[in-house]
ROTI-70871 format. One line per 3 residues: number of its first residue (from 1); for each residue x, y, z of C-alpha. Coordinates in pm, 1 decimal, padded with zeros to 6 digits. Example, Ala and Ser with C-alpha at 12.3 -4.5 7.8 and 13.67 -1.06 7.14 Angstrom:
<rs>
1> 01230.0,-00450.0,00780.0 | 01367.0,-00106.0,00714.0
</rs>
This chain:
<rs>
1> 06224.3,-02437.3,12055.2 | 05940.8,-02188.6,12008.3 | 05896.1,-02306.3,11646.4
4> 05865.4,-02665.1,11764.2 | 05598.9,-02571.7,12019.8 | 05397.8,-02385.4,11755.9
7> 05410.5,-02685.4,11526.0 | 05292.3,-02912.8,11805.5 | 05001.5,-02678.9,11880.5
10> 04908.6,-02669.5,11513.2 | 04873.8,-03047.2,11516.6 | 04637.1,-03056.5,11815.6
13> 04312.0,-03217.6,11710.3 | 04478.6,-03404.9,11424.2 | 04513.4,-03781.9,11449.5
16> 04879.6,-03867.3,11520.2 | 04888.7,-04119.7,11235.2 | 04859.3,-03827.6,10994.5
19> 05203.8,-03706.9,11096.2 | 05348.0,-03906.4,10806.8 | 05149.6,-03719.2,10539.9
22> 05382.4,-03574.4,10279.7 | 05692.9,-03723.7,10442.9 | 05809.8,-03877.6,10113.3
25> 05654.6,-03641.5,09860.1 | 05365.4,-03406.5,09789.9 | 05241.7,-03550.9,09459.3
28> 04904.5,-03631.3,09620.9 | 04881.0,-03332.2,09854.0 | 04525.7,-03207.2,09890.6
31> 04382.8,-03523.9,09734.0 | 04114.7,-03730.2,09906.5 | 04143.1,-04099.2,09820.6
34> 03885.3,-04361.3,09915.0 | 04040.4,-04703.9,09972.0 | 03787.3,-04987.2,09930.3
37> 03892.2,-05318.7,10084.6 | 03715.7,-05643.1,09993.6 | 03719.2,-05997.7,10130.9
40> 04053.3,-06130.3,10010.1 | 04324.9,-06272.9,10232.5 | 04541.6,-05999.9,10081.5
43> 04330.9,-05739.9,10266.1 | 04613.9,-05679.2,10514.5 | 04816.5,-05522.1,10231.2
46> 04574.8,-05228.6,10229.8 | 04753.6,-05102.6,10539.6 | 05079.7,-05061.9,10349.5
49> 04903.5,-04898.4,10055.4 | 04717.3,-04651.5,10277.6 | 05036.7,-04547.2,10454.6
52> 05225.6,-04516.7,10125.5 | 04956.2,-04291.9,09975.3 | 04964.4,-04077.8,10290.2
55> 05342.0,-04044.0,10277.4 | 05291.3,-03884.0,09938.3 | 05034.9,-03637.8,10070.0
58> 04695.8,-03810.5,10031.7 | 04413.6,-03807.4,10285.8 | 04291.5,-04169.9,10285.0
61> 03942.7,-04284.9,10385.9 | 03875.0,-04658.4,10414.5 | 03560.7,-04852.1,10325.6
64> 03536.0,-05222.8,10406.5 | 03280.6,-05493.1,10343.8 | 03129.1,-05631.9,10662.7
67> 03280.0,-05973.4,10589.8 | 03625.8,-05819.9,10561.5 | 03584.1,-05627.0,10885.2
70> 03455.6,-05936.9,11066.4 | 03722.4,-06186.5,10965.8 | 04016.4,-06041.8,10773.8
73> 04114.6,-05691.6,10883.0 | 04016.7,-05491.6,11188.3 | 03853.8,-05154.8,11114.3
76> 04046.9,-05019.9,11412.5 | 04369.6,-05110.3,11234.3 | 04264.5,-04908.4,10928.7
79> 04159.8,-04618.6,11151.9 | 04506.3,-04629.9,11307.1 | 04666.5,-04646.6,10963.0
82> 04475.9,-04353.4,10810.8 | 04365.5,-04140.7,11104.8 | 04009.3,-04142.6,10968.7
85> 03693.5,-04328.2,11066.7 | 03630.2,-04646.6,10868.3 | 03303.2,-04722.6,10690.7
88> 03186.3,-05081.9,10741.0 | 02812.6,-05026.5,10698.3 | 02586.8,-04760.3,10558.0
91> 02381.6,-04548.4,10796.0 | 02160.7,-04241.3,10786.9 | 02479.5,-04041.1,10732.9
94> 02478.3,-04163.4,10369.6 | 02844.5,-04253.4,10375.8 | 02845.2,-04370.8,10011.4
97> 02716.7,-04030.3,09898.1 | 02951.9,-03836.0,10123.6 | 03250.0,-04025.3,09982.3
100> 03163.3,-04077.6,09615.9 | 02914.7,-03814.9,09499.6 | 03021.9,-03544.5,09253.5
103> 03352.3,-03386.7,09364.7 | 03340.3,-03548.9,09709.1 | 03666.1,-03740.0,09654.9
106> 03943.5,-03739.4,09397.3 | 04002.8,-04111.5,09349.3 | 03862.6,-04451.3,09448.4
109> 04098.8,-04750.1,09481.4 | 03970.2,-05107.0,09525.9 | 04260.5,-05295.3,09685.7
112> 04239.7,-05588.4,09691.3 | 03937.3,-05656.6,09471.1 | 03775.6,-06000.1,09477.9
115> 03607.9,-06180.0,09187.9 | 03279.4,-06124.0,09370.8 | 03322.5,-05745.6,09373.6
118> 03445.1,-05745.0,09011.8 | 03125.0,-05922.9,08910.4 | 02906.1,-05684.4,09107.8
121> 03078.2,-05376.3,08964.5 | 03052.3,-05504.9,08608.7 | 02681.3,-05580.7,08643.8
124> 02560.3,-05289.3,08852.9 | 02495.5,-05488.0,09171.2 | 02498.7,-05278.6,09489.2
127> 02473.9,-05473.5,09815.3 | 02779.8,-05387.0,10027.6 | 02931.0,-05058.6,10148.6
130> 03206.9,-05103.1,09890.2 | 02974.9,-05167.3,09595.5 | 02753.2,-04876.4,09704.3
133> 03052.9,-04642.2,09698.2 | 03156.4,-04779.2,09359.0 | 02804.9,-04750.4,09218.8
136> 02796.8,-04380.8,09306.6 | 03156.0,-04318.8,09193.2 | 03097.3,-04471.8,08851.1
139> 02799.9,-04241.1,08810.2 | 02979.2,-03929.4,08934.4 | 03279.7,-04007.9,08711.0
142> 03532.6,-04014.9,08994.6 | 03834.2,-04215.3,08867.0 | 03839.3,-04575.7,08992.2
145> 04145.9,-04799.1,09013.5 | 04087.2,-05173.5,09055.6 | 04357.1,-05420.3,09166.1
148> 04228.6,-05780.1,09181.3 | 04348.1,-06073.3,09391.5 | 04231.3,-06435.3,09381.9
151> 04342.9,-06786.7,09285.3 | 04471.9,-06819.4,08930.6 | 04211.4,-07078.3,08831.2
154> 03935.8,-06845.9,08949.1 | 04087.1,-06554.5,08758.9 | 04092.3,-06764.9,08440.6
157> 03721.2,-06844.9,08471.2 | 03573.0,-06727.0,08141.1 | 03279.9,-06552.7,08309.5
160> 03508.7,-06364.5,08546.3 | 03723.0,-06265.3,08248.5 | 03411.4,-06130.7,08075.8
163> 03351.2,-05911.5,08380.0 | 03716.6,-05803.6,08379.6 | 03689.4,-05699.5,08015.2
166> 03379.1,-05493.5,08093.0 | 03560.4,-05317.2,08375.3 | 03867.9,-05243.9,08164.6
169> 03650.5,-05020.4,07946.1 | 03553.1,-04803.3,08240.9 | 03809.6,-04822.7,08521.9
172> 04186.3,-04814.6,08553.7 | 04270.6,-05182.0,08588.9 | 04599.3,-05290.1,08747.8
175> 04674.8,-05648.6,08647.3 | 04765.1,-05905.5,08913.4 | 05093.1,-06095.8,08914.1
178> 05063.1,-06465.8,08837.0 | 05273.3,-06668.5,09082.9 | 05230.8,-06981.6,09295.2
181> 04897.1,-07061.5,09124.0 | 04755.7,-06727.5,09238.2 | 04663.2,-06397.9,09078.1
184> 04844.1,-06190.0,09339.7 | 04744.7,-05830.2,09402.2 | 04981.4,-05568.0,09258.7
187> 05243.7,-05414.8,09485.5 | 05147.2,-05095.3,09674.7 | 05415.8,-04906.1,09481.9
190> 05236.2,-04986.7,09154.9 | 04912.7,-04845.3,09292.8 | 05094.9,-04533.4,09413.0
193> 05234.4,-04485.6,09063.9 | 04889.9,-04520.9,08906.1 | 04733.1,-04288.4,09160.6
196> 04991.1,-04018.1,09094.8 | 04960.2,-04048.2,08717.4 | 04579.5,-04050.8,08737.6
199> 04561.4,-03743.5,08960.3 | 04828.3,-03547.1,08783.0 | 04715.8,-03261.6,08560.2
202> 04713.5,-03513.3,08275.9 | 05023.5,-03552.8,08063.1 | 04805.2,-03556.7,07752.9
205> 04533.8,-03324.2,07876.7 | 04369.6,-03144.7,07586.2 | 04560.4,-03338.9,07321.1
208> 04363.9,-03466.9,07022.8 | 04484.9,-03815.5,06938.0 | 04409.4,-04045.6,06645.2
211> 04491.8,-04410.9,06714.6 | 04459.1,-04711.1,06484.6 | 04424.5,-05065.2,06617.0
214> 04348.8,-05419.7,06508.3 | 04411.9,-05605.0,06184.6 | 04258.0,-05573.0,05839.4
217> 04113.9,-05847.6,05620.4 | 04162.0,-05860.8,05242.6 | 03901.3,-06055.7,05046.8
220> 03992.6,-06344.1,04819.1 | 03629.1,-06422.6,04741.9 | 03301.4,-06346.4,04925.0
223> 03395.7,-06589.8,05203.7 | 03774.6,-06624.1,05225.0 | 04016.8,-06355.5,05337.5
226> 04386.1,-06284.4,05394.6 | 04466.7,-06140.8,05737.1 | 04718.6,-06163.3,06022.1
229> 04721.7,-06269.6,06387.7 | 04697.3,-05924.5,06544.9 | 04447.6,-05916.4,06832.7
232> 04424.0,-05537.4,06853.1 | 04508.2,-05551.5,07225.5 | 04807.0,-05316.7,07203.7
235> 04622.3,-05045.3,07015.5 | 04322.1,-05068.0,07249.2 | 04552.5,-05046.7,07553.4
238> 04710.2,-04731.8,07409.0 | 04368.1,-04578.6,07345.8 | 04248.6,-04659.8,07698.1
241> 04561.3,-04524.1,07865.9 | 04551.1,-04209.9,07651.4 | 04197.9,-04139.8,07777.3
244> 04312.2,-04191.9,08137.2 | 04590.9,-03938.1,08073.8 | 04346.8,-03674.1,07955.5
247> 04355.9,-03708.5,07576.2 | 04058.8,-03672.6,07344.0 | 04085.5,-03996.7,07145.0
250> 03946.0,-04106.8,06811.3 | 04001.5,-04478.0,06748.9 | 04001.9,-04634.3,06402.2
253> 03953.9,-05003.1,06475.7 | 03984.1,-05294.0,06236.2 | 03937.7,-05655.7,06337.9
256> 04024.1,-05739.1,06697.3 | 03918.4,-05921.6,07010.5 | 03887.4,-05618.5,07236.9
259> 03605.5,-05376.6,07309.9 | 03638.1,-05003.0,07361.9 | 03379.8,-04746.7,07468.4
262> 03582.3,-04449.0,07593.3 | 03545.4,-04216.2,07298.3 | 03473.4,-04188.7,06928.1
265> 03535.2,-04506.8,06730.8 | 03534.6,-04576.9,06355.9 | 03511.1,-04943.9,06260.6
268> 03680.1,-05062.3,05941.8 | 03745.9,-05397.9,05778.3 | 03991.6,-05376.8,05486.7
271> 04315.1,-05184.4,05436.0 | 04134.9,-04959.2,05186.7 | 03872.2,-04875.6,05447.0
274> 04148.0,-04807.5,05700.7 | 04325.0,-04583.8,05446.8 | 04007.6,-04388.4,05368.9
277> 03923.5,-04343.0,05738.3 | 04272.0,-04220.2,05831.3 | 04293.0,-03979.9,05536.5
280> 03947.9,-03844.5,05614.4 | 04035.9,-03786.2,05981.2 | 04359.5,-03609.0,05886.8
283> 04151.9,-03330.7,05734.5 | 04101.9,-03230.5,06099.4 | 04395.8,-03134.2,06317.1
286> 04534.2,-03402.5,06545.8 | 04821.5,-03338.6,06786.6 | 04930.5,-03702.4,06792.2
289> 04869.4,-03995.6,06557.6 | 04964.0,-04347.0,06672.3 | 04952.0,-04610.4,06398.2
292> 04928.6,-04932.1,06600.2 | 04704.4,-05122.9,06356.2 | 04844.9,-05430.7,06183.0
295> 04740.5,-05346.6,05828.6 | 04779.0,-05634.8,05582.6 | 05086.3,-05582.1,05363.9
298> 04935.8,-05766.0,05066.8 | 04588.2,-05812.6,04920.8 | 04460.5,-06026.0,04632.6
301> 04511.0,-05835.7,04309.1 | 04145.1,-05900.6,04229.4 | 03859.1,-06009.7,04452.5
304> 03662.8,-06295.1,04295.5 | 03290.0,-06240.3,04287.2 | 03201.3,-06603.8,04356.3
307> 03333.9,-06855.1,04607.7 | 03622.3,-07055.6,04467.6 | 03534.8,-07422.0,04416.4
310> 03784.8,-07622.4,04621.4 | 03741.9,-07918.8,04382.7 | 03869.2,-07712.4,04092.2
313> 04226.3,-07802.1,04184.8 | 04531.9,-07585.1,04236.4 | 04488.3,-07211.5,04188.4
316> 04729.1,-06920.2,04169.4 | 04648.8,-06613.4,04374.0 | 04828.8,-06297.6,04259.0
319> 04892.8,-06055.3,04546.5 | 04950.7,-05682.0,04528.9 | 05102.6,-05465.8,04803.4
322> 04858.9,-05248.4,04997.1 | 04908.9,-04875.5,05035.0 | 05130.9,-04761.8,05324.8
325> 04882.8,-04564.4,05528.7 | 05147.3,-04437.6,05772.1 | 05323.1,-04258.4,05484.1
328> 05020.4,-04032.1,05439.7 | 05018.2,-03882.7,05787.8 | 05298.5,-03625.8,05764.5
331> 05216.8,-03551.0,05400.0 | 04871.5,-03436.7,05504.9 | 04944.4,-03303.8,05853.7
334> 05312.6,-03209.5,05880.9 | 05292.2,-03075.9,06237.8 | 05130.5,-03389.2,06381.5
337> 05347.1,-03598.2,06614.0 | 05358.9,-03940.1,06447.5 | 05423.0,-04272.7,06620.3
340> 05464.7,-04570.0,06386.5 | 05495.5,-04940.0,06469.3 | 05737.4,-05196.2,06327.9
343> 05680.5,-05564.3,06397.7 | 05918.3,-05843.3,06303.5 | 05982.1,-06203.9,06400.0
346> 06283.1,-06375.0,06559.0 | 06555.8,-06125.9,06471.8 | 06832.4,-05970.8,06679.0
349> 06772.8,-05658.3,06884.7 | 07016.5,-05457.0,06673.1 | 06847.5,-05566.4,06349.1
352> 06506.4,-05476.9,06492.3 | 06628.0,-05129.5,06591.3 | 06791.0,-05078.2,06249.5
355> 06465.4,-05167.8,06072.3 | 06267.3,-04941.4,06301.4 | 06499.0,-04647.4,06238.1
358> 06480.0,-04705.1,05863.8 | 06100.1,-04706.1,05881.0 | 06106.6,-04385.1,06084.4
361> 06274.3,-04198.3,05798.5 | 06063.6,-04367.0,05531.8 | 05738.8,-04241.4,05684.1
364> 05882.0,-03928.5,05851.1 | 05772.7,-04047.5,06196.6 | 05884.6,-03897.0,06525.8
367> 05899.3,-04229.7,06709.2 | 05882.1,-04592.7,06599.8 | 05776.4,-04869.4,06837.0
370> 05948.2,-05195.4,06741.1 | 05852.5,-05537.7,06870.5 | 05961.0,-05892.3,06794.3
373> 05664.2,-06128.5,06781.1 | 05903.9,-06422.0,06806.2 | 06007.8,-06333.3,07162.0
376> 05865.8,-06545.0,07441.1 | 05578.5,-06372.3,07616.3 | 05512.8,-06112.5,07346.7
379> 05372.9,-06332.9,07072.3 | 05078.0,-06214.6,06861.8 | 04760.9,-06218.5,07070.2
382> 04936.9,-06227.0,07407.7 | 04847.0,-05994.9,07695.0 | 05205.6,-05875.3,07732.6
385> 05456.8,-05699.8,07512.5 | 05821.4,-05599.3,07496.7 | 05912.2,-05305.0,07277.4
388> 06198.2,-05080.1,07170.2 | 06108.7,-04715.4,07111.0 | 06338.7,-04551.6,06856.8
391> 06363.7,-04176.7,06788.3 | 06512.9,-03972.1,06503.3 | 06863.2,-03976.7,06653.7
394> 06837.2,-04354.0,06693.8 | 06814.3,-04324.3,07068.4 | 06644.7,-04636.5,07200.8
397> 06422.5,-04680.1,07505.9 | 06369.9,-05045.0,07593.8 | 06037.2,-05124.1,07761.1
400> 06082.7,-05476.2,07900.1 | 05814.7,-05743.7,07900.3 | 05505.9,-05620.9,08086.6
403> 05130.9,-05604.9,08044.1 | 05017.7,-05412.2,07739.7 | 04854.3,-05155.4,07966.4
406> 05188.5,-05085.5,08134.5 | 05368.4,-05069.6,07798.8 | 05100.2,-04834.4,07666.3
409> 05130.7,-04597.9,07961.7 | 05510.0,-04583.8,07945.8 | 05495.9,-04528.2,07570.8
412> 05248.9,-04242.8,07614.0 | 05472.0,-04084.6,07878.9 | 05749.7,-04080.6,07618.3
415> 05509.8,-03939.7,07360.1 | 05395.3,-03666.0,07598.2 | 05751.7,-03566.2,07675.0
418> 05853.3,-03562.6,07309.3 | 05538.6,-03401.4,07172.6 | 05568.4,-03118.1,07424.3
421> 05886.1,-02990.8,07266.9 | 06173.0,-03224.6,07347.1 | 06177.6,-03441.5,07039.0
424> 06486.5,-03644.1,06955.0
</rs>
């Protein structure tokens, strides 16, 4: 009884809503998270997210746009949910500085995030309490997680997608779920997962990683090339997630549709340029090398110096196999943890795994990531992927169809576990 009284006294002066803090885990204990809520009808879901973050130890502070506070979600409700005052306008107290300046908070989450706020973030516009907090946070390098919500047609607007791509290079972006003609905001549990992984000590903290991405082109003549349909999206997603997990990343990037600005990048065009860049980098020590690039398997035996005249009739084009760049990694850096990729098309799962395991031994890899480009949803150039990760003992981890960012993060979690001494 005495113990209970002491505990009650200790809680005097603390908002009763904070009683739930740490009730389901302490992964976020001691962390201050700023929850920014914008003018989406999904704003009410911020209540569930705030309470979930608190149950895992976080101290949550809410910031709302005035429009949200006026029509969509009561600030008093968020004060009840978090036990903290809610910012709905900026005053002489400089709320945006107090929440987002250097070391003032641990994480910013925008949930839900409208197309309007995405556009303002991507273009440096600062005209609401939320965008002011984000403007400061992006400058002070506090991690930012963005979870959008809007109608599907709006989300597919090419200008909004340009803004999304700009944000992906700087923030942790949690893709919406497409259903009922809407881009629905991610579930609170997904945001909790990202928050925990972002604020962990960093599974790859201090690791030096070399990642290849994109396709190569092999010249037939000065104009025509041989290439493949790789978009480079998977390799870029891996590079971005690796940075979020604390790694120091060097990216060797061939041809692709994605942009990346989170670390050192070496641009290449042909398989020979990719080979030279990888070999050169291997003269330095890398902890992990991930060979996600789709290097052309064949190149013209000889590049013609002049454009072929199409009226000349039928021609024969001798092809020669390109060098297997992945085979060079362990030869030149035997202690590096090597992840290779094996793509195929419309084959059985067992055949795909068998081919991946064979490749693993051919190139002396530690893991091989196998994917079937013939499977619905994971075709070349798509935003999603489904992979099978195979280790030396032929153990297989199936990562079902999901966004490439999710696949990348789960793959890197496996890499971190294996590279830290529990290899198969």
